C-alpha angles and dihedrals in degrees: 000000000000126000091240090058094059102084091046091047091049094050092051090047097053097043100034088230117208142104115331118232093254131031114261115259132213107269119238118226113297116266097040110147119213134179113209102159117148129210115256088224095057107027111092091197089064095043094049090051100058092081093052092050091052091051092047090052092051091049096045096048094047132081123272104260101172120141109295096006091128086069099035117097111258113266128197118299109244113190129175113238104170145010128201123196113216121223113245134163138163093288102035113040144128112258104175114345115212106179138011125209129182120210106221092198095069106359094248123148125235115198127184113214116209093197099048099035096227143095118246121205119209128188120239087262094054099258116141108245108169148334136223128211134354138219117288145075100272135093109308093010130121143216109187099351113208128169124015125197142167111251098188141324093300109028131070116194129204123185115224108207104200095043094037095224132135103221116210125208137180107254093214103051104011096238119147111255102178145303144242128208122229140175132237136022116305116229134219100238108100140285124240130205116211138165089267096052139274125326124204137164119258129159101221112188097187090055094029092226135126103206138059133200115202113194099204133227086026115083090237126118117183114203110214146170112051120253110260117262095253090058089047090054093047094050090051091051134032091327099213095123092052093046098047096041095040105137124099133199127208137172127184144207126187095278108013143045133212112204142167148161125246094240096057140064095215124099115199123216114209144156118263085263091058099253106151116239106167141352116227121203113203111216116231119217101158111010124076099258127205125288110239086236097046094132093050088049094054096042094051109084092206094058097082132040093188144020086248091065092048091056095045100048098086149359118264126213111228105170149026117189133176121234123206097254090055099260122126132232116219121193125199130188125210098198136197133188118223111200126345132311139286089028097033123113123240116213128177140194105223123217124191122204130177125216115211119248090250090050095229101107140025139203105218152200109011108171110236109221118228142122097276095204094123138024110287125236118194150170139178120229128170090359090304129118115226120190134181106230112192121188143156120259120243093269087052089225100107140034126238123201121209129184104217116203121205137187118225116214122180097174093108098041130135106216119218127203112256095210099054121100113275127253113236113218108167112172 
């Protein structure tokens, strides 16, 4: 493998690039509203999903009975409480979702689609309501869309990776209302709104930072929190670790940030200006964990004989989210690659942990029940976990996309010290 091939390889690995289920269609003008809801009595996609929903409910409401779970400390209880089937057809569908956002004002779902380079908005009952943006290089257009978020009551934002622009849209009619340039690669792991602006994860190589503070409506973005040392070493050398595990996560309060990178277990507490205050190490009791020499493994070309081995060597952190009591949800993926890239399929076991409000202890590694047929996308809103669960129908000729809704309960937790040495549990 050559050094020049690493960024392309990592992008294919993370996104599972390949042909979408349907051929892309020419987009109508932004702001077009459609209603595509099917009747549960006539839609085979809905009928075939009932069995899966029942199975997920049974799994989510039961005890974790994995191997060794009788000896593992009790993690959070994660139980499925609702499922919403999203409307899709040959013209309006999800090709490769990158991010999921829940509008707490009306419960609607905003999903950025990496293949289609637009944001789709679904009502709480799954009906497609609107979309924002389209492929291209003009105002309100995307190349390699990544994270979407709701800026305020009237504006929706999508980050376009190749153009490094935050595109702003009217939430009501979908029209483009402006843009803001940024630096770096925006991560998957949450966007926070605080009094000082909007905080989002971005791995910025020129500034060597992993978080950004946008003081909207000012055209000012501050890049804060230094990249961890393993990333600095990787960038100075072969760079494969920094390219493969390139996504960050961040969550903000009025005066502090928690941030981290997908390739490491550590979470960094800092001021809003990025001054480091503490390092938190999340214990692993069920997930794979991260080898202490993970950067060296990735940047040694002799370490792996296949892309599958690269995916399975460690857990990856893909989300930090704030709960109303001041605690923090952390989501890790134990991923696997089926087949060969770029047409291979990435699946992930998802584990949920909660950091206590005082940031001294954590309740860790609750398995999140879902179909695990496609790469999961998730978020947390109003103390509730939401996850996009994509699966083939019974005939295996079409994809169905469900929003699974989960209750998070920490009342039965065993709380583990965040500053003790980590247990390594590679499977």
